[in-house]
C-alpha positions as CSV (number, residue, x, y, z in Angstrom):
1,M,-2.7,18.7,-37.0
2,K,-5.1,16.3,-35.0
3,H,-4.7,16.4,-31.2
4,L,-6.3,15.2,-27.9
5,F,-7.4,17.7,-25.5
6,I,-7.6,17.5,-22.0
7,F,-9.3,20.5,-19.7
8,T,-9.8,20.4,-16.4
9,I,-10.7,22.5,-13.0
10,P,-8.8,20.4,-10.6
11,S,-8.8,22.3,-7.0
12,V,-12.8,21.7,-7.0
13,Q,-13.2,19.8,-4.1
14,E,-12.6,22.5,-1.5
15,F,-14.9,24.6,-3.4
16,I,-17.9,22.4,-3.5
17,S,-17.0,21.3,0.1
18,Q,-16.9,25.1,1.8
19,A,-20.9,24.6,2.7
20,R,-22.9,25.5,5.6
21,K,-26.2,24.3,4.0
22,T,-27.0,21.6,2.1
23,Q,-28.2,24.4,-0.6
24,D,-24.4,25.3,-0.4
25,L,-23.4,22.0,-1.4
26,Y,-25.5,22.0,-4.3
27,A,-25.2,25.4,-5.7
28,G,-21.3,24.5,-5.7
29,S,-21.3,21.0,-7.5
30,K,-24.2,22.3,-10.2
31,L,-22.2,25.7,-10.8
32,L,-19.0,23.6,-11.4
33,S,-20.9,20.8,-14.0
34,D,-22.3,24.1,-15.5
35,L,-18.7,25.9,-15.8
36,M,-17.6,22.3,-17.6
37,S,-20.6,22.3,-19.9
38,Y,-19.9,25.5,-21.2
39,A,-16.4,24.9,-21.5
40,A,-16.8,21.6,-23.1
41,K,-20.3,22.0,-25.3
42,D,-20.5,25.6,-26.2
43,I,-16.8,25.9,-26.7
44,F,-14.7,23.2,-27.7
45,V,-17.2,22.0,-29.6
46,G,-19.4,24.5,-30.6
47,E,-16.8,27.5,-31.2
48,F,-13.6,25.2,-32.1
49,N,-15.5,22.3,-33.6
50,G,-14.0,19.8,-31.5
51,K,-15.0,16.2,-30.7
52,L,-15.8,15.1,-27.2
53,I,-14.5,11.6,-25.2
54,F,-15.3,12.0,-22.3
55,P,-17.9,12.8,-20.8
56,D,-20.5,11.9,-23.8
57,K,-21.5,14.8,-26.1
58,D,-25.1,14.0,-24.2
59,A,-24.2,14.0,-20.8
60,E,-26.2,16.3,-18.4
61,T,-23.7,16.7,-15.8
62,F,-20.1,17.1,-16.3
63,T,-17.1,16.7,-14.1
64,N,-14.2,18.8,-13.3
65,R,-13.0,17.9,-16.6
66,F,-13.4,16.9,-20.0
67,L,-11.1,14.8,-22.6
68,G,-11.3,15.7,-26.8
69,K,-10.1,15.4,-29.6
70,I,-9.6,17.9,-32.3
71,E,-8.0,19.3,-35.6
72,T,-6.0,22.1,-35.4
73,D,-2.6,24.1,-36.0
74,T,-2.4,26.1,-33.2
75,P,-3.5,24.3,-29.9
76,K,-1.9,26.2,-27.4
77,K,-4.0,29.5,-28.7
78,I,-7.2,27.4,-28.3
79,G,-6.2,26.4,-24.8
80,A,-5.6,29.6,-23.6
81,E,-8.9,31.0,-25.4
82,I,-11.2,28.5,-23.6
83,E,-9.6,29.4,-20.5
84,E,-10.2,33.1,-20.8
85,K,-13.9,32.9,-22.4
86,L,-14.9,30.3,-19.5
87,K,-13.5,32.7,-16.8
88,K,-15.2,35.7,-18.3
89,Y,-18.6,33.2,-18.4
90,F,-18.2,32.9,-14.8
91,F,-17.4,36.1,-13.6
92,D,-20.5,37.3,-16.0
93,I,-22.8,34.6,-13.9
94,A,-21.8,35.3,-10.9
95,T,-22.2,39.2,-11.3
96,E,-25.5,38.2,-12.7
97,A,-26.7,35.9,-9.9
98,V,-26.1,38.5,-7.1
99,K,-27.5,41.6,-8.8
100,K,-30.9,39.8,-8.7
101,I,-30.2,40.3,-5.2
102,I,-28.3,43.2,-4.8
103,K,-29.3,45.6,-6.2
104,K,-27.0,48.4,-5.8
105,K,-23.3,48.5,-6.5
106,L,-21.3,45.7,-4.9
107,P,-18.8,45.9,-2.8
108,K,-14.9,46.9,-3.8
109,G,-12.9,43.5,-4.0
110,F,-15.7,41.3,-5.4
111,D,-14.9,41.5,-8.6
112,E,-11.5,40.2,-7.6
113,Q,-12.7,37.4,-5.6
114,I,-14.3,36.0,-8.4
115,N,-11.6,36.2,-11.1
116,N,-9.4,34.8,-8.7
117,L,-11.2,31.2,-8.3
118,L,-10.9,28.8,-10.9
119,D,-7.5,27.3,-11.5
120,I,-7.5,26.0,-14.9
121,K,-5.5,23.6,-16.5
122,W,-5.1,22.3,-19.9
123,A,-2.8,20.3,-21.9
124,F,-2.5,18.6,-25.6
125,V,-1.1,15.8,-27.5
126,E,-0.6,15.7,-31.3
127,W,-1.8,11.9,-32.3
128,D,-3.1,11.1,-35.6
129,G,-3.4,7.3,-35.1
130,K,-0.2,6.3,-37.4
131,N,2.8,6.6,-35.2
132,E,1.6,5.4,-31.5
133,T,-1.7,4.1,-30.3
134,Y,-4.7,6.2,-28.5
135,S,-3.9,3.8,-25.4
136,Q,0.0,5.4,-25.7
137,A,-0.8,9.0,-26.9
138,Y,-3.6,9.3,-24.2
139,D,-0.9,7.8,-21.3
140,K,1.1,10.7,-22.3
141,L,-1.5,13.2,-22.0
142,E,-2.2,12.3,-18.3
143,R,1.2,12.3,-17.0
144,I,1.6,15.6,-18.8
145,I,-1.8,17.1,-17.1
146,G,-0.7,15.5,-13.8
147,A,2.5,17.4,-13.8
148,V,0.9,20.6,-14.7
149,K,-1.5,20.0,-11.9
150,N,1.1,19.9,-9.4
151,V,2.5,23.5,-10.3
152,R,-0.7,25.8,-9.2
153,D,-0.6,29.7,-10.2
154,F,-0.8,32.1,-7.5
155,E,-2.3,35.7,-7.9
156,Q,-2.3,38.2,-4.7
157,L,-5.2,40.2,-4.1
158,E,-4.0,43.9,-4.4
159,Y,-7.5,45.7,-3.9
160,Q,-7.2,46.7,-0.3
161,K,-6.0,49.7,1.5
162,V,-6.0,50.0,5.1
163,Y,-4.8,52.5,7.9
164,L,-1.3,51.0,9.2
165,N,-1.3,52.8,12.6
166,E,-3.6,55.1,14.6
167,E,-1.8,58.1,13.3
168,D,-2.7,57.0,9.5
169,K,-6.3,56.8,11.0
170,R,-6.7,60.5,12.2
171,A,-5.1,61.7,9.0
172,K,-7.3,59.7,6.9
173,K,-4.3,58.5,5.3
174,L,-4.8,55.0,3.8
175,T,-2.2,52.6,2.2
176,S,-2.3,49.9,-0.4
177,I,-2.0,46.1,0.5
178,I,-1.2,42.6,-0.6
179,G,-3.4,40.4,0.0
180,E,-6.4,41.1,2.3
181,R,-6.7,41.8,6.0
182,G,-10.3,41.5,8.0
183,R,-13.3,39.0,9.3
184,K,-12.8,35.8,7.0
185,C,-15.7,34.4,5.3
186,S,-18.2,32.3,7.6
187,V,-18.1,29.5,5.0
188,D,-15.2,29.4,2.9
189,G,-13.1,30.9,6.2
190,V,-10.2,32.2,3.8
191,R,-11.9,35.0,1.5
192,N,-12.5,38.7,3.3
193,V,-16.5,39.1,4.4
194,K,-18.2,41.2,1.5
195,F,-21.7,40.7,2.3
196,Y,-22.9,40.9,5.7
197,R,-26.2,41.0,8.0
198,K,-26.2,43.0,10.7
199,T,-27.8,41.0,14.6
200,D,-29.8,43.7,16.6
201,D,-27.0,43.8,19.1
202,D,-24.8,45.2,15.8
203,L,-27.8,47.7,15.4
204,E,-27.9,48.8,19.5
205,R,-24.1,48.8,19.5
206,E,-23.7,51.3,16.8
207,K,-27.0,53.3,18.3
208,K,-25.0,53.7,21.1
209,E,-22.0,54.4,19.6
210,E,-23.1,56.5,17.0
211,K,-21.4,60.0,18.3
212,K,-18.0,58.5,19.0
213,D,-17.8,55.5,16.7
214,R,-20.1,55.6,13.3
215,L,-18.2,52.8,11.9
216,Y,-18.7,50.3,15.1
217,T,-19.7,47.4,13.0
218,L,-17.2,47.9,10.2
219,E,-14.4,48.8,12.5
220,K,-14.9,46.0,15.6
221,K,-16.5,43.4,13.8
222,L,-15.3,43.5,10.3
223,F,-12.2,44.6,11.2
224,L,-12.1,46.7,8.0
225,D,-11.1,50.9,7.6
226,V,-12.9,51.3,4.3
227,E,-17.0,51.0,3.9
228,E,-17.2,50.2,-0.1
229,E,-15.0,47.0,0.8
230,V,-18.5,45.7,2.0
231,F,-22.4,45.3,1.7
232,F,-24.3,45.6,4.7
233,I,-27.6,43.1,4.0
234,T,-30.8,45.1,4.0
235,E,-34.1,43.9,5.1
236,D,-35.9,43.7,2.1
237,I,-33.5,40.5,1.6
238,P,-34.4,37.0,2.5
239,L,-33.1,35.5,5.3
240,K,-32.2,32.2,2.9
241,Y,-29.6,34.1,1.5
242,I,-27.7,34.9,4.7
243,D,-28.1,35.0,8.3
244,Y,-28.2,37.5,11.1
245,G,-24.4,37.9,12.0
246,E,-22.8,35.6,8.8
247,G,-20.1,37.7,6.6
248,L,-19.7,35.8,3.1
249,S,-16.9,36.2,1.0
250,A,-18.5,36.8,-2.9
251,V,-17.6,33.3,-3.7
252,S,-19.8,31.7,-1.5
253,F,-23.0,34.8,-2.0
254,V,-22.6,33.7,-5.4
255,K,-23.3,29.9,-4.6
256,R,-26.0,31.4,-2.5
257,T,-27.9,33.2,-4.8
258,Y,-26.8,31.1,-7.8
259,K,-30.4,29.9,-9.7
260,A,-31.9,30.6,-6.2
261,N,-34.9,30.0,-7.7
262,D,-34.6,27.1,-9.5
263,I,-32.7,25.2,-7.0
264,D,-34.3,24.2,-3.9
265,F,-32.9,21.7,-2.2
266,P,-33.7,20.2,1.3
267,S,-32.2,21.0,4.3
268,T,-30.6,17.9,6.3
269,A,-34.0,18.2,9.2
270,K,-35.9,17.6,5.9
271,I,-34.3,14.5,4.9
272,A,-34.2,13.1,8.1
273,L,-38.4,13.2,8.0
274,M,-38.7,12.7,4.5
275,K,-40.8,9.1,5.2
276,L,-42.9,10.5,8.4
277,E,-43.6,13.2,6.5
278,K,-44.9,11.4,3.9
279,D,-46.8,9.0,6.1
280,N,-48.6,12.2,8.0
281,P,-48.9,15.1,5.4
282,N,-51.5,16.8,7.2
283,E,-49.8,17.1,10.5
284,F,-46.7,18.2,8.5
285,D,-49.1,20.9,6.7
286,K,-50.4,22.3,9.8
287,Y,-47.3,22.7,11.7
288,Q,-45.9,24.9,8.9
289,K,-49.1,27.0,9.1
290,L,-48.3,28.5,12.1
291,F,-45.6,30.4,10.1
292,N,-48.2,31.8,8.4
293,K,-49.7,35.2,10.3
294,N,-53.0,34.2,8.7
295,D,-53.5,30.5,9.1
296,F,-52.3,30.5,12.7
297,P,-55.1,32.1,14.6
298,T,-57.5,30.0,12.7
299,L,-55.4,26.9,13.1
300,L,-55.3,27.2,16.9
301,I,-59.1,28.1,17.3
302,T,-59.6,25.0,15.5
303,H,-57.7,23.1,17.9
304,Y,-58.0,24.9,21.2
305,D,-60.8,25.6,23.4
306,K,-60.8,29.3,25.1
307,L,-58.5,30.6,23.1
308,E,-56.8,33.4,24.1
309,L,-54.6,35.4,21.8
310,K,-52.4,38.4,22.4
311,K,-51.2,40.4,19.1
312,I,-49.2,38.4,16.6
313,D,-48.4,41.3,14.0
314,K,-44.9,42.5,15.4
315,D,-41.7,40.0,14.7
316,F,-43.9,37.4,13.3
317,N,-41.6,34.4,11.9
318,D,-43.0,33.4,8.8
319,T,-40.0,31.4,7.9
320,F,-40.8,28.0,8.2
321,D,-37.8,25.6,8.1
322,Y,-37.7,21.8,9.1
323,H,-35.4,22.4,12.1
324,Y,-38.4,23.6,13.9
325,F,-39.9,20.3,14.4
326,Y,-37.3,19.8,16.7
327,K,-38.2,21.4,20.3
328,E,-34.3,22.5,20.7
329,N,-35.0,24.7,18.0
330,L,-37.7,26.6,19.2
331,T,-35.8,29.3,21.1
332,E,-36.5,33.5,21.6
333,K,-33.6,33.6,19.4
334,E,-35.7,32.0,16.4
335,F,-38.7,33.3,17.3
336,L,-38.9,37.1,18.5
337,N,-42.7,36.8,18.8
338,K,-43.2,35.2,22.1
339,E,-47.1,34.7,21.5
340,Q,-46.2,32.7,18.7
341,L,-43.1,30.5,20.3
342,K,-45.7,29.5,23.1
343,W,-48.1,28.6,20.7
344,V,-45.4,26.9,18.6
345,K,-44.2,24.8,21.6
346,K,-47.7,23.6,22.6
347,W,-48.3,22.5,19.3
348,N,-45.1,21.0,19.1
349,K,-45.7,19.4,22.7
350,K,-49.2,18.0,21.4
351,F,-49.0,16.7,18.2
352,I,-45.1,16.7,17.0
353,K,-43.6,15.0,19.5
354,P,-45.6,12.0,19.2
355,L,-45.3,11.8,15.7
356,I,-41.1,12.1,16.2
357,G,-40.4,10.8,19.6
358,E,-37.4,11.8,21.2
359,N,-34.6,10.6,19.8
360,K,-36.4,8.8,16.7
361,N,-36.2,10.5,12.8
362,R,-32.9,12.5,14.0
363,Y,-30.5,10.7,11.4
364,Y,-30.0,11.1,7.7
365,A,-27.2,9.4,5.5
366,I,-24.8,11.0,3.5
367,I,-23.6,8.4,0.7
368,A,-20.3,8.9,-1.2
369,A,-19.9,6.5,-4.2
370,D,-17.3,6.1,-6.7
371,G,-16.2,3.1,-9.2
372,D,-13.1,1.0,-7.8
373,S,-9.7,2.5,-9.9
374,M,-11.8,3.8,-12.7
375,G,-9.7,6.3,-14.0
376,E,-6.8,3.0,-14.0
377,Q,-8.8,1.1,-15.4
378,L,-9.8,3.7,-18.3
379,S,-5.9,4.0,-19.1
380,N,-5.9,0.8,-20.1
381,V,-8.5,1.7,-23.1
382,K,-7.3,0.6,-26.4
383,S,-8.5,2.7,-28.8
384,L,-11.0,6.2,-28.9
385,E,-14.0,4.2,-29.8
386,E,-13.7,2.0,-26.6
387,H,-13.4,5.7,-24.1
388,R,-16.4,7.1,-26.2
389,K,-18.2,3.6,-25.5
390,I,-17.6,3.9,-21.8
391,S,-18.8,7.7,-21.7
392,E,-21.7,6.9,-23.0
393,V,-22.6,3.8,-20.3
394,L,-21.2,6.4,-17.6
395,S,-23.1,8.9,-18.7
396,E,-26.3,6.5,-18.7
397,F,-25.7,5.6,-15.4
398,S,-25.2,9.1,-13.7
399,E,-28.5,9.7,-15.6
400,K,-30.6,7.0,-13.9
401,V,-28.9,7.7,-10.3
402,R,-30.1,11.2,-10.9
403,K,-33.6,9.8,-11.0
404,L,-33.4,7.8,-7.2
405,D,-34.7,11.6,-6.0
406,Y,-37.8,12.4,-4.9
407,I,-37.7,15.5,-7.4
408,N,-38.8,13.1,-10.0
409,D,-40.7,10.3,-7.8
410,N,-41.9,10.9,-4.4
411,N,-41.0,7.1,-3.2
412,K,-37.6,7.7,-3.6
413,L,-36.5,9.1,-0.4
414,A,-33.3,10.6,-1.4
415,R,-31.7,14.1,-3.0
416,V,-28.7,13.6,-4.8
417,V,-26.3,16.3,-4.6
418,Y,-24.1,14.9,-7.5
419,S,-24.3,12.4,-10.1
420,G,-21.2,12.4,-13.3
421,G,-19.2,9.6,-14.7
422,D,-19.1,6.7,-11.5
423,D,-18.8,9.8,-8.9
424,I,-22.4,9.9,-6.7
425,L,-22.7,12.0,-3.4
426,A,-26.4,12.1,-2.0
427,F,-28.3,12.5,1.4
428,V,-30.8,9.8,1.9
429,N,-33.4,9.2,4.5
430,L,-32.9,5.8,6.8
431,D,-36.0,4.2,5.8
432,Y,-34.7,4.4,2.2
433,L,-31.0,3.4,2.5
434,F,-31.5,0.1,2.0
435,D,-33.4,0.8,-0.9
436,F,-30.8,3.6,-2.6
437,L,-27.5,1.3,-2.0
438,R,-29.4,-2.0,-4.1
439,E,-31.0,0.4,-6.7
440,V,-27.2,2.4,-7.4
441,R,-25.7,-0.9,-7.1
442,G,-28.2,-2.7,-9.4
443,L,-27.6,-0.2,-12.3
444,Y,-23.8,-0.2,-11.8
445,E,-23.8,-3.6,-12.7
446,S,-26.9,-3.6,-15.1
447,L,-25.2,-1.1,-17.1
448,L,-21.4,-1.4,-16.8
449,R,-21.2,-5.4,-16.9
450,P,-22.6,-5.8,-20.3
451,V,-19.8,-3.4,-21.8
452,A,-17.1,-5.0,-19.5
453,E,-17.8,-8.4,-21.1
454,E,-17.6,-7.5,-24.8
455,L,-14.5,-5.0,-24.4
456,N,-13.0,-8.3,-22.6
457,N,-13.9,-10.5,-25.2
458,T,-12.0,-8.1,-27.4
459,E,-8.6,-10.0,-28.5
460,D,-5.3,-8.5,-27.5
461,R,-6.6,-5.9,-24.2
462,G,-3.1,-6.6,-23.5
463,F,-3.4,-6.7,-19.7
464,N,-4.6,-9.1,-17.2
465,S,-7.0,-7.2,-14.9
466,Q,-10.6,-7.9,-16.3
467,F,-11.2,-4.2,-17.6
468,L,-14.3,-2.1,-15.8
469,Q,-15.5,-4.8,-13.1
470,G,-14.3,-2.9,-10.2
471,Q,-16.3,-2.8,-7.4
472,L,-18.3,0.1,-6.7
473,L,-16.9,1.7,-3.4
474,L,-19.8,3.0,-0.8
475,I,-18.9,5.4,1.6
476,I,-22.1,5.9,4.3
477,K,-21.8,8.3,6.8
478,L,-25.0,8.5,9.3
479,R,-25.6,12.1,10.7
480,L,-27.8,13.6,13.4
481,V,-29.8,16.8,12.7
């Protein structure tokens, strides 16, 4: 029997938006797209010979759902198998990503947090093209999946053990509990911390209280009773993964480590300074050399007379970040080496401040775009062929939007977080903002209008609205670095 099949991960907005860094945001979006691509291409098409309707089979970026057609007598079994295989795949890639960074045993509760993340929904309807039209079958399928999404499965975590009171603590009597008790993740604010990097204050307190309270950080900062429930980050792990005093859940740490060597998403400071850097590459390059222990003295000697440098070996900050272009970030907290801080401040005042100015070059734009009523308009398609045609053009649109990115062209002062179907999320430098908007609007009009005209000229469309000619809604937010 032939069936239409929808597979979706509904609760993705929260997962993607839970981010402290632009890298978190991009990694969350990339991870979701990769998961859905695997479910659609590798499992649904590759293993079960299904045929994709939406997105297009050649799409590089996937949304949180796919629609397909499949011939089978056991659709429930196939739906359940795709769900099971995807959850296993996510667990495997999540564990692999973290283990590339953490070479030791992962903390207790890591597996449970990862396995509890994905809320997968799927539905199917029988359709052979004889007893009802494609439009009728698709409408029925959408109503079913809509009802299914309103019911969210909930599973309590049950891995944790705690001391219920001081008497139990003295007796070392641990009791299993339902749920999680302890400090919550700095990013998602929901799950318990599984990875934590101690601050200097933590280390000092532990040293002072070692005889009285060996587990100061565990008990007083993370509110945990069992050491195995958290991994304390060691100094050999770069700060880009987790900062001092930052505590991350298993899910948030996976976002930090997923394809970490392949993903280099710029900070908001870099976005704001893109045009300035493009026009002044030498000044930007010199400033970054102040964060290289070997280049630091050489650079200063060539620019300052009668230079007297103290030792810079200890506590040298060799981790450059674009937020150091702004003088308020040049603090003793960021620079433990006072000699380095002194000269970075001098350099910033003499060479960088005249470029940046007091209040200029501090803003960037966030662009969110969405096709107006696209879901409603797709419900009006009359045939499977029409739906596939729309999928093809939306895939082409999203692929071309992704190229409006400085990774592909250094004249494009933007970085696209996500472009799939008619949805776009991008960070844009203000000097490129209106060019970016014009180019996106132009692509939307040039690619979708011909398809719209072709489909609207088809006889018996059965509705009055002009198909696929809705506006592209653009939301622009200006943010201060």
